[in-house]
C-alpha positions in Angstrom: 5.9 -7.7 -52.8 7.9 -9.4 -50.1 11.7 -9.8 -50.7 13.7 -12.1 -48.5 17.3 -10.9 -48.9 18.7 -14.2 -47.8 17.8 -15.5 -51.2 20.8 -13.5 -52.4 23.0 -15.0 -49.6 23.6 -14.6 -45.9 26.8 -12.5 -46.3 26.0 -9.5 -48.5 29.2 -7.6 -48.7 30.5 -6.4 -52.0 29.4 -3.6 -54.2 29.6 -5.9 -57.3 27.4 -8.6 -55.8 24.9 -5.9 -54.7 24.8 -4.6 -58.2 24.4 -8.1 -59.6 21.6 -8.9 -57.2 19.8 -5.7 -58.1 20.1 -6.4 -61.8 18.8 -10.0 -61.3 15.9 -8.5 -59.4 14.9 -6.2 -62.3 12.8 -8.8 -64.0 10.7 -9.1 -60.8 10.2 -5.4 -60.4 8.0 -5.2 -63.6 5.4 -7.4 -61.7 5.0 -4.8 -58.9 1.6 -3.2 -59.0 1.4 0.7 -58.9 0.3 1.0 -55.2 2.0 -2.1 -53.9 4.7 -1.9 -51.2 8.1 -3.5 -51.7 9.0 -5.1 -48.4 12.6 -6.0 -47.6 13.1 -8.8 -45.0 16.6 -9.2 -43.5 15.8 -12.5 -41.7 18.7 -14.9 -42.2 21.2 -12.3 -43.3 24.3 -12.5 -41.2 26.4 -9.7 -42.7 25.1 -6.6 -44.6 27.7 -4.1 -45.8 27.1 -0.5 -46.9 28.4 -1.2 -50.4 26.0 -4.0 -51.0 23.1 -2.1 -49.5 23.9 1.0 -51.6 23.8 -1.0 -54.8 20.6 -2.8 -53.9 18.5 -0.6 -51.5 19.4 2.9 -52.7 18.0 2.3 -56.3 14.9 0.7 -54.8 14.5 3.8 -52.5 14.9 6.1 -55.5 12.4 4.1 -57.5 9.7 3.3 -54.9 10.2 6.0 -52.2 7.8 5.4 -49.2 6.5 2.2 -50.9 9.9 0.6 -50.0 9.4 -0.8 -46.5 12.1 -2.4 -44.4 11.3 -5.1 -41.9 12.7 -4.4 -38.4 15.8 -6.4 -37.4 18.1 -6.8 -34.5 21.1 -7.5 -36.7 23.8 -4.8 -35.9 25.3 -4.8 -39.4 22.0 -4.2 -41.0 21.1 -1.4 -38.5 24.4 0.3 -39.0 24.3 0.0 -42.8 20.7 1.4 -42.9 21.7 4.4 -40.7 24.8 5.1 -42.9 22.8 4.9 -46.1 20.2 7.3 -44.7 22.9 9.7 -43.7 24.6 9.5 -47.1 21.4 9.8 -49.1 19.8 12.3 -46.8 16.6 10.2 -46.9 15.0 7.8 -44.5 13.9 4.3 -45.1 10.3 3.5 -44.0 10.3 0.7 -41.4 7.4 -1.8 -41.0 5.8 -1.3 -37.6 5.4 -4.4 -35.4 1.8 -5.8 -35.5 
């Protein structure tokens, strides 16, 4: 499953909106097949805060583990947030390798 985060907005900054986005996404999660990867695409996201990421990405990481795959990005706010979440959670996110 491919998830374009920009469908939740281009400025993803508050814990509350991250939690709401995750809850809204729950109905889609039931459609994910057992061995299917969940791919997160940051294209179009301008600002990505640790609080939003923690409410959306951390539960996905806990649920899907290595099946959660992040697309590479050059966005500094995304890179910093991902690094911070990895440090806090003591777990690494899997990143899609360029083809």
